[in-house]
N, C-alpha and C positions, 0 to 999 in steps of 0.2 A: 847829199843826204846825210843827216847826222847819225852817229852811232845808235842813238836811242830810237830814231825812226827806222833804222835798218834792222834793229833787233827789238821789236815791240814788246817781247816778253822778258827782256833782260832785267829792267828795273822792277817790274811787278814781282818777278820771281825772287829777286833779292829782298825786297821789302816783305814779301810773304814769308820768306824763310826767317827773317828777323822776328816777325810777329809770331811765328810758330814756337819760339822758345817758351812762351807762356804756357800754352796747352801741353807742350812736351814735358815741361817741368812738373806738371801735375799727373798727366795720364800715364806716362811711361812707368812710373814707380808704384802706382796704386796696386798692381797685382803682387808687389813684393812686400806688402806690409807684414804678413806673418813671418816671412824669412828675416826681415830686418829686426823684428821684435825678438826672434830667437837668437840671432847673432849678437845683438847688442844687449841682451838680457833686459829688455824693456817690456812694458805692458803694451797692449794694443792701443790703449788710450794715449800713452806717451808717443807712440809712433804716429798716431793720428794728429797729434799736436804739431808734427812737422809740416803738415798741410796747413794747419791753422796759422802758424807763424809766417809761413810763406805768403799766404793770402793777405795777411795784415800788412806785411812789408811791401807787397806788390801794390796794394791800394794806396798806402801812404806815399810811396815814391812816385806814383803816377801824378800826384799833385805837383811835383817839382820838375820832373824830367823835361817836360815841354818848355817850362820857363827857363831852365838852364840852357836848353838848345836855342831859345830865342836870344840869349845873351852871348853864348860861346860858339854858336854854329851847330848845324845838325851833325856833321861828320865826326868831329872830335868827341861829342857826347856819346854817340852810338859806339864808337871804338872803345871809349873808356868803360862803358857799361859791359860790353862784350868781354873785356879783359877781366873785370870783376866777376862776371858770371862764370868764366872759365876757371878762375881760382876757386869759386864756390863749388863748382862741380867736382874739382879735384878734392876739396875738403870733404864733401859728402862721400866720395868714393873711398877715402881712407879713414873715415870716422871710426874711432874705437869705442865710443860710447854715445848714448842718446843725446847728451848735452852738446857734444861736438856736432852731431848731425843737425840739431835744432839751430845752432849758430850759423852753420853754412847754408841751411835752408833759408834763413833770414837774408843772407847775402844774395842767394839766388832770387828771392822775391824782390829785393831792392833793385836788381839789375835786369830782370827778365822783361819788364814792361816797356823799356825804352824803344824797342823796335816798332811796336804797334802805335805808341803815342807819337813818336817823332816821324814815323813813316807816313802818317796821314798829312803832317805838315809838309814833308818833302814833296808829296804829290801835289799839294795845292800851291807850294812855292813855284813849281816848275810848269804846271799845266793849268789850263783854263777851259771852261765850257765842256763840250762833249768829250774832249781828250782826257780831261780830269776824271769824268765819270767813267770812261772806258778803263782807265788805269785803276781807279778805285775798285771797279768791278772785278778786274783780273786779280788784284790782290785778295779780295774777298773769296774768290773762287779757289785760289791756290791755298789760302789760309784754312779753308774748310776741310782740307784733306787731313790736317794734323790730328783732330780728335779721332779719326778713323784709324790712322796709322800708328799713333803713339801707344795705345794699350797693347796692340798686337806685337809691336816691336819689343815693348817692355816684357811681355809674357815670354817671347822667344828667348830673350837675353836671360831672364830669370831661370828658365828651365835648363838652358844649355851651359850657362857660365856663372850664374849666381847674381844676386841683387847689386853687388858693387859694379858689375859690368854695365848696368844701366847708366850710372853716373859717369863712368869712363866713356861710354858712347856719347853722352851729352857733352862731355869735354871735347871729344874729337869733332863733333858737330860744331861746337862753338869756335874751336880753333880754325876750322874750315871757313866758317862765316867771317871770322876776324880777317883772315887772309883775303877773302872775296871782297869784303867791304874796304879793306886797305887799298885794294887794286881798283875797284869799280864804283864805290859809292861816291856820288858827286856831292859837293857842298852847294846847297841851293839857297843859302841865306848869306848874302854879301855883308861885309862889316858895316856898311852904311845903314843897314836896316835892322841892326841888332839892338836889343834892349839892355838896360842896366840891371845888374843884380843887387843894387843897393836895396836894403830892406824896405825903405820908405817907398821906393819906386815899385818894388815887387808888390807890396801891400796895395798900393794904388791900382796896379794893373789887375790883381786878383779881384779887388772890389769892383772895378769897372766891368770886368767880364761877368762876375757872379751876380751883379745887379741887373744885367741885361735881360729884359723879358723875353726877347727872341732867343737868346742863348738858353735860358731855362726851358723854353718850349721845345726847342730842337733837341736838347740833351734829354729831356723827359720823354720825348717821342722815341728816341733810340733805346733808352733804358727800358721803358715799359713794353715796347714791342718785343724786345729780347726776353723780358721776364715772362711774357705769355708763352714762350716756348720753354724757357729755362726751368719753369716749375716742374717739368717732367724729368729733369736730370737728377736732382737729389731724390726724387720719388721713384727712380728707375727700378730699384729692387722690388719695391712693393707693387708698382704698376705692372711690371713684366712678370714677376714670379708669382705673386699672390693673386693678382687680378686676371692676368692673361695666361697664366699657367706655363710659361716657358721655363727652361732650365737656366742655371746660372751661366751657361755658355751661350745663351740666346739673346744677349744684350744688343746684338746687331739689329734686332727687330726695331729697336728705338733709334739707334744712331745712324744706320744706313739711310732710311727714308729722310731723316732730318738733314743729314749732310747732303744728300742728293737734292733736296729742296733748296738748300743754300747755294749749291753750285748752279742749279738751274736758274734761280733768281739772278745770280751774278752774271750768267751768260746773257740772259734777256736784258738786263740793265746795260751791259756793254753794247748789245746789238741795237737798242733803241736810242742810245746816246746820240744827240743831234737830230733825231727824227721826232721824238716826243719831248716836250718841255719837262723840266724837273717836276712841275706841279702834276702834269698828267702821268708821269712815271710813278710818282708817289701815290697818287690816287688809284692807279691800276694795281699797285702792290696792296693797298688797303682793300680793294675789291676782292683780291684773292684771299687775304687774311679773313675777311668777313665771311666769305663762302666757307672757308675751312672751319672757323669757329662755330658757325651755325650748323654745319654738317656734323661736327664733333658733338655738339649738344644733342642733336636729334638722334644720332647713332647711340650715344650713351643712354638716352632716355628710353629708346624703343627696343634696344637689343641688349642681350647679356654680353658682358665683355668677351671679345673673341678676336683672334687674329684672322685676317690682316686689317679688319675694319677699324679698330681703335688706333691704329698707327697711320692709316692713310691720310687723315686730316693734317698730320704733322708735316707731311711732304708739302702740301699746298700752303700751309701757314708759313713755313720757313722759306718757301719760294717767294711769297709776297713780302716777308720781312727782309729778305736779301735784295729784293727789288727796290724797297724803300730806302734802305740804309745808305747806299752811296750818294744819292741825291741829297738826303737830309744832312749827311756829313759834310758835303761840299757847301751847302747853304750855311751851315754852322761855322765852318772855317772862314767863310767870306765875311763874317760879322766883324772880325778884328784882324785885318790883313797883316798888321805889324806884330801880332801876338798869336800866331797860329799854333805855336807849340804849347803855350800856356792854355789856350782855348781847348786844344786836344787833350791836355792833361786833365782839366776840370771835367770835361765830358766823360773821359775814361773813368775817372774816379767816381762820378755819379753812377755810371753803369755797374761798376764793380761793387759799390756800396749797396745798390738796390739788389743785385744778385746775391750778396751775402744775406740780406734780410729775407729774400725769397727762400734761400736754402735753409736758413735757420728757423724761420717762423711760418712762412706761408705754405711752402711745399709740404712739410710734415703735417700741417693742419688739414690739407686737402687730400692727402694721399690715401685716405680711407676708402675712397670710391673713384671710379673713372669719371662719373658724372661731376663730382666735386672738382676734379682736375680740369675737366672741360669748362666748368663755370669759371675757374681761375683764369684759364686762357682767354675766355670771352671778356672777363672783367678787365684784364690788362689791355686787351685790344680796344675795348670801349674807351678806356682812359686815354690811350694813345691817339685814337681817332678824335676825341674831344680836344686834345692838345693841338692836333693839326687843324681842327676847325677854329680854335681860338686864334691860331696864327693867321689863317685865311681871313678871319673877321678883322683882325688888326690891320692887315695889309689893305683890305677894302676900305676900312675907315681912314687909313692914311692917304690912300689915293683920292678919296672924296674930300678930305680936308688937309691938303698939302701945307 
């Protein structure tokens, strides 16, 4: 029996921990904005820019991390990014002015996304069929814990030791991950299967993937399904405090049902792997999301905003979303077996870019009422389902006209 078979949670735990660096980089320090502003004698707008530059760097580097790992191997690229991220955490912790904090937040953004981008490629390098779906589901389930834990941890550190301790804690976490990866992270891409980093070859590879209709359909499905839930995140203060009447400490009303739904969907996805085909798994997930979106519209139309009714559909929606995502991700990675890292990079960039548009434009426009937010969820779901229908049509057409 192989070590991986003997310890089925070892690799998903490691990959999930790597993927958690992204949300931890955001959620742990959000409660510390006023304290950072006071210490560094900066305005709140300037401190908020530390999140903006992080997200811009995160999205930009996602375009390249997978392609670099296709050329140099998965393991060295992850180790190098972890080393840069550790340096960035130290820089944030000792920053003496807002300019230094912004610089090191850019470094954090450039290095935080490697785990989630390259982790998907590692799974598909090593596993196939139901085993790949089970592992992807385990990573999703463990990864979903991060948004729940990070703000609580950040709040505790802020209250008891100050905001700099948040970045020292991230530094210790990163050093632990670096040691864990050095010891246990396998190299899953042999030299014979690696790609060139020559600019002409890279451009050809990016164009080949970016022009693929099936790649665009699968990436669009993942991005818009997530957007149907994500519209509630930037709107959370208005949705919870203004519409539902909770206090500033009651944000768990939004996050706990959503995270519970993601975990439940990931568990179901792992359980049905090998029993249901990817198509049936995806369509079951869409059935759950359709039920959630319709219930959300009806509740918002017929009832005044009230807990727990207006958050219950989020559990069902994220459960369906989490059921769809592993199967779609594996179908996407199978499109270009020799360029899985690059494919994962482009898909991740598309999702982050759409999330940025949703946060900046769509969510503020819809936040004025719970019914408008429910319409936004339904709209994104409809678009995702239409993309899935387009893929099914193309597959039927290809089967009829080989």
